[in-house]
Phi, psi and omega in degrees: 000134181272121182258014184304314182260011181293125182279334181295115186301316182290316180298318181295318182291317185275344179070032178208157178289150185300330179302340184251011177298142174238171176300320180297324177298313181294321177297318178302313181294316181300314182291314186285342180246013174055043175288132184252339187233140174239125180247123171276136179236137177201161181251132179254200188297329183279358176081002180266154180282127179259166184217136174227121191248139178235127172272126187276111182248353176200158179295322180297317179298316179299315180298321179296316180299314184287341181265317189249350181069211181207173177263148173223165181272101182295332182291339176272353184249332184224132185292336184273353181267126181279146179297335182289343178209070195253350187294136172233154171267141173242118190241128184289146175250105192305324185293345184265001184297145176208158178278123182292120184276356186245337187297132177290332172265129180309123190221148172245131180248155182207134176286150187229164172249155181253138182229153181279178178296343177270001180080018179256149178304140178289115187303327185264005176294130180307318181297321182284327176300317178292320177303314180297319181297318180297315178294321179300313180298312183294321180296321183282329189245338185076012183249165175253131180258133176231153182213161172217153180248148169252111185259108178262145181202159175255137165265127179242118187218162179302142186290133172246119187286355177272131177052059180293148182294147175277128187307120176058031178232036185271357187298117179059025179291151179254162175293153008269003180289335167246125190271339193243029171299319181295320176303312180298320182291326174294320177299317178301317179299314181294318178301316180294319179294333179270004175109355177289141180258089185274132176276309178190174174220153177196165172283152183249181186303315187300115178205122178195178180208161173231201185293333185249324193232157165254148182234116180240129177264135179228165177220140170239125180247143183256173175266156179301140181208169170311138191299328178290324174293323178303314179298314180300319183295319180293318178294317179297318181297317179296319178298315181293315181299318180292317180294320179294318178299321179299320177294324180283345184076028178237177180246139171241133179227137176259010180304138183293337180209129179245353171190160178282141174089359177241158183302133174273168181253127177251177170224074182297148179239124172263149181211158179205165173237149182229158169222122183053044177066016178252127178294127185253017187280346180236147166240105190068237179254011181243159177300138180280168174297327177302312182295319180295323177293322176299313181299314181299319180296313181295314183293332178293334182238019185300321181295320179289328181295333177299336179298333179261333187259350185216090199251005177230161177304329179297332180303326187266001165275340175276321182273071182234155178300152174070017171242174182287333177293147187282154173228326181270143179279099189198172175214163179191168180278124175055022187258111184275005178262354184263170180286317176243117179259139171262104185295156174305127181253172178269068185264347182283145176275355182282121178283091183301334182299329180286326177289321180289337182231075188295343180282348178283126183281321180211155183205132178283109186241127176223132183299127180284150180265083186245002189297136175224174162241151189237120174271122192256001184277325187296159176222183187291353175274359186299145163278094196300320179294314179298317182300309181295323178295317180296320178298317179297319177297316180296316180297319178301321178296327177295321179290334182268352182272116182294342181256018188298317184293318176298320180296318179299318180297329179295326184273358185282135175225152178254328189282168173284107185299325185293335178279332179265346176053052179055047183287188190309317188287346179231356183297335180295346183286335183094162182234160176288158176302156183251006180199165174301319182298317180292323176299319179299319179295322179295318178293320178301320180295325188242020186297332186299324181298324182282329179279316183296333179293341184083004182277309183259127169294147181303322180297326178293316178298317179297321178298314180298315180299311182294323179296318179293318180296330183295341177290336177047053190247031185308318183246015187292327180303313180293319181295314183293328180294344181248351185235094185293327179294315178295323177300314181294325175298318180291319178299312180298326180294322187250012184298326182248025185285126178052000000 
């Protein structure tokens, strides 16, 4: 493999893919590059990235850390762990190591797994729940699941009266009308150097200003990857964007809604299945039965999935009728008003590259296997490990349902749902929950599928349900739409959430 253009600092230096990193590889980089600090990173019950730091004072100490990990206080990380027996082991996963781009002391960071006092994986660890879901799907279907995230966010910065943004016209806008394209591109570079597989970045629709600030919406989209890597990349990207924004003296927010009447921020998820490294989403130029079964599975549990993908009251100000975010449980081709969109694929045999470049006499052209399906409901408040795990459980149910293909066809729509507002011809499809409380009830209703799979511990599901119910937001959507002061209080409360 040629590592000449590889952006990942460790892969390029070591000349190998991260999946094959060993402790000796990391020690080699640390010693030869005078790394002084090692940071363990992991996600606990609250979905936030945690940190445990070691100053490296000897080779023996470094080897011990990388071999045996360390102890942490589980009762401070998980509500169900008692202080009387709280110790957990935190063990590094070598393939996730990256060079910290922000540390003033040269540092190497590494994602970790959590283990019990018996040396067994912690069943309720978000990372392990996703691991179980991935294995469950592959064991049941014999297929490989891959996913990618679209991470939308707002940059909030002091107002510059020159070249002010045009209201809600920020999509793919260039500077100087969008001021923070360079900021986003630096973030893309850092994410890539830390191991993230970025597809592209661009400014998004959301663009406006008030007396003090400008608000610019941006998006970073990733490439399909193993689902556990997908989760790590999204968490890493949010961490990098926030740290970079802090250095710039600006604010970055992944909140799903920061005001009424302006574009909200989602975290759409694209997904596909493979067999022997071959994308199985198409049969000829049409969606395959594999893809239809995936769609049927997700839509059957879509209301419950919001419990993992939309976790604050602000989430349900984004999921409202007549906006681009979905409300009806449905799917369609290239249709941005549905819950699951089938993006435009490279299904044509026409080599467009030759038309765009008429001076080229010949070109070896083969249709790329890029087809995915896109779930459009999640946002940046998602518990990303739980969300991906729930999707995998739902998809597996689709593969096991003998009526899945017929069910998928029932949910298909062609029209713009937002113009019909879930009218007669599609109202039978059902709608997404309108509050955290309603999402909790939907999950409560369908919790058995997640527990019976062996993926989610019952206590984790109960924790999610109780946490959502605690918002007590049954009628909050209607109240906030009429009370701008209360809305701003709510926005400020969740601006930096997860």
